[in-house]
C-alpha positions as CSV (number, residue, x, y, z in Angstrom):
1,M,-4.2,-24.3,-2.5
2,G,-7.2,-23.9,-0.3
3,R,-7.1,-20.2,-1.1
4,L,-8.8,-17.9,1.3
5,S,-10.8,-15.2,-0.3
6,I,-9.6,-12.2,1.6
7,R,-9.9,-9.9,-1.4
8,K,-13.0,-7.9,-1.9
9,K,-13.8,-5.7,-4.9
10,N,-12.8,-2.1,-4.0
11,T,-13.0,1.2,-5.9
12,A,-9.2,1.7,-6.0
13,V,-8.7,-1.6,-8.0
14,S,-11.9,-1.7,-10.0
15,A,-11.7,1.9,-11.1
16,S,-10.3,2.2,-14.6
17,R,-6.7,3.5,-14.5
18,S,-7.4,5.5,-17.6
19,D,-10.3,7.2,-15.8
20,L,-7.9,7.9,-12.9
21,R,-5.3,9.3,-15.3
22,K,-7.9,11.7,-16.7
23,Q,-8.8,12.9,-13.2
24,L,-5.1,13.4,-12.4
25,H,-4.7,15.5,-15.6
26,K,-7.6,17.7,-14.5
27,A,-6.2,17.9,-11.0
28,A,-2.8,19.0,-12.4
29,Q,-4.6,21.9,-14.0
30,G,-5.9,23.0,-10.7
31,N,-9.2,21.1,-10.5
32,R,-9.7,20.3,-6.8
33,D,-12.8,18.2,-7.4
34,A,-10.9,15.9,-9.7
35,F,-8.2,15.6,-7.0
36,R,-10.9,14.7,-4.5
37,S,-12.1,12.0,-6.8
38,V,-8.6,10.5,-7.0
39,A,-8.1,10.8,-3.3
40,D,-11.3,8.9,-2.7
41,Q,-9.8,5.9,-4.6
42,Y,-6.8,5.7,-2.3
43,L,-8.2,6.6,1.1
44,D,-8.8,3.0,2.1
45,L,-5.2,2.0,1.3
46,I,-3.9,4.9,3.4
47,T,-6.1,4.2,6.5
48,E,-5.2,0.5,6.2
49,Y,-1.5,1.2,6.0
50,L,-1.7,3.4,9.0
51,V,-3.5,0.8,11.1
52,V,-0.8,-1.8,10.0
53,T,1.8,0.8,11.1
54,G,0.3,0.7,14.6
55,Y,-2.1,3.6,14.6
56,H,-5.7,3.0,15.8
57,G,-6.9,6.4,16.9
58,K,-9.2,7.8,14.2
59,E,-8.0,11.4,14.8
60,R,-4.3,10.5,14.5
61,I,-5.0,8.5,11.3
62,R,-7.0,11.5,10.0
63,F,-4.1,13.8,10.7
64,Y,-1.6,11.7,8.7
65,A,-4.1,11.2,5.8
66,R,-4.6,14.9,5.6
67,E,-0.8,15.5,5.6
68,I,-0.3,13.0,2.8
69,F,-3.0,14.5,0.5
70,H,-1.7,18.0,1.2
71,N,1.7,17.0,0.0
72,L,0.3,15.1,-3.0
73,W,-1.6,18.2,-4.0
74,L,1.6,20.2,-3.6
75,R,3.2,18.0,-6.2
76,I,0.2,17.4,-8.4
77,A,1.7,19.3,-11.4
78,Y,4.5,16.8,-11.5
79,I,2.2,13.8,-11.7
80,R,1.5,12.6,-15.3
81,R,0.7,8.9,-14.7
82,V,-1.3,6.9,-12.1
83,S,1.9,5.2,-11.2
84,D,3.5,8.6,-10.5
85,F,0.7,9.3,-8.0
86,E,1.1,5.8,-6.4
87,R,4.9,6.2,-6.3
88,Q,4.7,9.5,-4.5
89,L,2.0,8.0,-2.2
90,F,4.4,5.2,-1.3
91,I,7.1,7.7,-0.5
92,F,4.9,9.6,1.9
93,L,3.6,6.5,3.6
94,K,7.1,5.2,4.3
95,Q,7.9,8.5,6.0
96,I,5.4,7.8,8.7
97,P,7.1,6.4,11.9
98,V,5.9,3.1,13.3
99,N,3.7,3.5,16.4
100,V,4.9,0.9,19.0
101,A,2.5,1.3,21.9
102,P,1.8,-0.8,25.0
103,F,-1.2,-3.2,25.1
104,Q,-1.4,-3.6,21.3
105,D,-3.0,-6.8,20.0
106,L,-0.8,-9.7,18.9
107,L,-1.4,-9.1,15.2
108,T,-0.4,-5.4,15.5
109,Q,2.7,-6.4,17.4
110,K,3.7,-8.5,14.5
111,L,2.8,-6.0,11.8
112,V,4.9,-3.2,13.3
113,L,7.9,-5.4,13.0
114,L,7.7,-5.1,9.2
115,N,9.7,-2.5,7.3
116,S,7.9,0.1,5.2
117,L,8.3,-1.8,2.0
118,Q,7.0,-5.0,3.5
119,R,4.1,-3.2,5.0
120,F,3.1,-1.5,1.7
121,L,3.3,-4.9,-0.1
122,V,1.1,-6.6,2.4
123,V,-1.5,-3.8,2.3
124,G,-1.3,-3.4,-1.4
125,R,-1.5,-7.0,-2.4
126,D,-3.4,-8.7,0.5
127,L,-5.8,-5.9,1.5
128,E,-6.2,-3.8,-1.7
129,N,-5.7,-6.5,-4.4
130,W,-3.0,-4.7,-6.3
131,T,-1.2,-6.7,-8.9
132,S,2.5,-7.2,-8.9
133,K,2.8,-4.8,-11.8
134,N,1.0,-2.0,-9.9
135,L,3.2,-2.7,-6.8
136,S,6.3,-2.7,-9.0
137,L,5.4,0.7,-10.6
138,A,4.6,2.3,-7.2
139,T,7.8,1.1,-5.5
140,R,10.0,1.3,-8.7
141,I,11.2,-2.3,-7.8
142,P,11.1,-5.0,-10.6
143,K,8.3,-7.5,-10.2
144,Y,10.7,-10.4,-9.8
145,E,12.3,-8.7,-6.8
146,L,9.0,-8.2,-4.9
147,G,8.5,-11.8,-4.0
148,K,11.3,-11.9,-1.4
149,P,10.3,-8.9,0.7
150,L,6.7,-10.1,0.6
151,F,7.7,-13.6,1.7
152,D,10.0,-12.2,4.4
153,A,7.0,-10.1,5.7
154,W,4.8,-13.2,6.0
155,K,7.6,-15.2,7.7
156,I,7.7,-12.5,10.3
157,L,3.9,-12.5,10.7
158,V,3.7,-16.3,10.9
159,G,6.9,-16.6,13.1
160,F,9.3,-18.6,10.9
161,K,13.0,-17.8,10.8
162,T,15.1,-18.5,7.8
163,R,17.9,-20.2,9.7
164,D,15.4,-22.9,10.8
165,L,14.5,-23.9,7.3
166,D,16.2,-26.0,4.6
167,F,16.2,-24.7,1.0
168,A,13.4,-26.9,-0.3
169,T,11.1,-26.0,2.6
170,N,11.8,-22.3,2.3
171,A,11.2,-22.5,-1.5
172,C,7.9,-24.3,-0.9
173,M,6.7,-21.7,1.6
174,E,7.7,-18.9,-0.7
175,K,5.5,-20.5,-3.4
176,V,2.6,-20.6,-1.0
177,V,2.8,-16.8,-0.6
178,E,3.4,-16.2,-4.3
179,N,0.4,-18.3,-5.3
180,M,-2.0,-16.2,-3.3
181,E,-1.9,-13.7,-6.1
182,G,-3.5,-16.3,-8.4
183,C,-0.8,-16.2,-11.0
184,Q,-0.2,-20.0,-11.2
185,N,-2.1,-22.3,-13.5
186,R,-4.1,-25.2,-12.3
187,L,-1.4,-27.8,-12.9
188,E,1.2,-25.7,-11.0
189,Q,-1.3,-25.3,-8.1
190,Q,-1.8,-29.1,-8.0
191,R,2.0,-29.6,-7.9
192,L,2.4,-27.1,-5.1
193,C,-0.5,-28.6,-3.1
194,K,1.3,-32.0,-3.3
195,K,4.6,-30.5,-2.1
196,V,2.9,-28.7,0.8
197,K,1.2,-31.9,1.9
198,E,4.4,-33.8,1.9
199,N,6.3,-31.1,3.9
200,A,5.1,-30.8,7.5
201,I,6.8,-27.4,8.1
202,A,5.4,-25.9,4.9
203,S,2.0,-27.3,5.7
204,A,2.0,-25.7,9.1
205,F,3.2,-22.4,7.6
206,K,0.3,-22.5,5.1
207,A,-2.3,-23.2,7.9
208,D,-0.9,-20.3,10.0
209,Y,-0.7,-18.1,6.9
210,L,-4.4,-18.7,6.1
211,S,-5.4,-18.1,9.7
212,L,-3.6,-14.7,9.7
213,R,-5.3,-13.7,6.5
214,C,-8.6,-14.3,8.3
215,E,-7.4,-11.8,10.9
216,L,-6.5,-9.3,8.2
217,V,-10.0,-9.4,6.9
218,E,-11.2,-8.1,10.2
219,L,-8.4,-5.6,10.4
220,R,-9.2,-4.3,6.9
221,Q,-12.9,-3.8,7.8
222,N,-12.0,-2.0,11.0
223,A,-9.4,0.2,9.3
224,R,-11.8,1.5,6.7
225,W,-13.9,4.6,7.6
226,E,-17.6,4.7,7.3
227,L,-19.0,6.5,4.3
228,A,-20.2,9.6,6.3
229,F,-16.8,10.1,7.9
230,K,-15.1,9.7,4.5
231,E,-17.3,12.4,3.0
232,V,-16.6,14.9,5.8
233,F,-12.8,14.2,5.5
234,L,-12.8,14.6,1.7
235,N,-14.8,17.8,1.8
236,E,-12.5,19.3,4.4
237,M,-9.5,18.2,2.4
238,V,-10.8,20.1,-0.6
239,E,-11.1,23.2,1.5
240,D,-7.6,22.7,2.8
241,I,-5.9,22.5,-0.6
242,S,-7.7,25.6,-1.8
243,V,-5.1,27.6,0.0
244,I,-2.1,25.4,-1.1
245,N,-0.4,26.5,-4.3
246,P,1.0,23.5,-6.1
247,L,4.7,23.5,-7.1
248,K,5.4,24.5,-10.7
249,P,7.7,22.1,-12.5
250,D,10.0,23.6,-15.1
251,L,10.4,22.1,-18.6
252,A,13.5,20.1,-17.6
253,A,11.6,18.4,-14.8
254,L,8.7,17.5,-17.1
255,L,11.0,16.1,-19.7
256,K,12.9,14.0,-17.1
257,N,9.6,12.6,-15.9
258,Q,8.5,11.8,-19.4
259,V,11.7,10.0,-20.3
260,S,12.8,8.3,-17.1
261,F,9.4,7.8,-15.3
262,Q,10.9,9.5,-12.3
263,Y,9.6,13.0,-11.6
264,I,11.0,15.5,-9.2
265,P,11.1,15.9,-6.3
266,L,10.7,12.4,-5.1
267,E,11.7,12.7,-1.5
268,V,10.2,14.9,1.2
269,T,12.2,17.9,2.2
270,E,12.5,19.1,5.8
271,A,10.8,22.4,4.8
272,E,7.9,20.6,3.4
273,R,7.6,18.4,6.5
274,S,7.3,21.6,8.5
275,F,4.8,23.1,6.0
276,A,2.6,20.0,6.2
277,A,2.8,20.0,10.0
278,D,1.7,23.7,10.1
279,I,-1.3,22.9,8.0
280,G,-2.2,19.9,10.2
């Protein structure tokens, strides 16, 4: 496939999910240092998502990141699994409006055209190296249904329109995007390479796709904060949450979460938006 190595080992992916779960359990008992440890694992994803949403000013990104962690701490007692935390994180991220500003670079102009799910999938898979399973748990969308929105996102980024493509070409291009996760075996990869070479449109799509992934490497590096700024942010975040009393779930809510993998409350209420804004 001529795969481009955009992925880079990062703490959010390499950290054991069992270790994260232990930290979440401690945080649910009021341990703010444990929450800080968890927050540290997801800070890169948040800053990357915000840049993909059109935000480039560090203070604006910092404001939204603080708001997200404040609200996650508010619900920490509801969170029993790592996927619960990631699910709630996704919900808060998709509440952030797209920032369409003049004089944005061409890549940002394309990225802000994505919807919140597409944006999360691109950041999660292509920048943070999340697996389809992790993305499925966070979005509560079956794995087999994630391929289409991810492919649609890359068609927008590359500039292809569905109506311009025949079924075989569209299917070939979709396989190109799917294969970047590395889920195909060697024989399947060879077959796909042959199909791409024989299809001029799919071949052009692949070339543009790989070129854009190069641009995303630079975007990812620019989106991530330097270590010193991260440390200051996390320390301030711990001070902030010291005055926030987490919500207390009743037994029914805990049982629902245990049985259905859907804890309450999932969505952000207007009152909580105001509360977060006041803290910010």
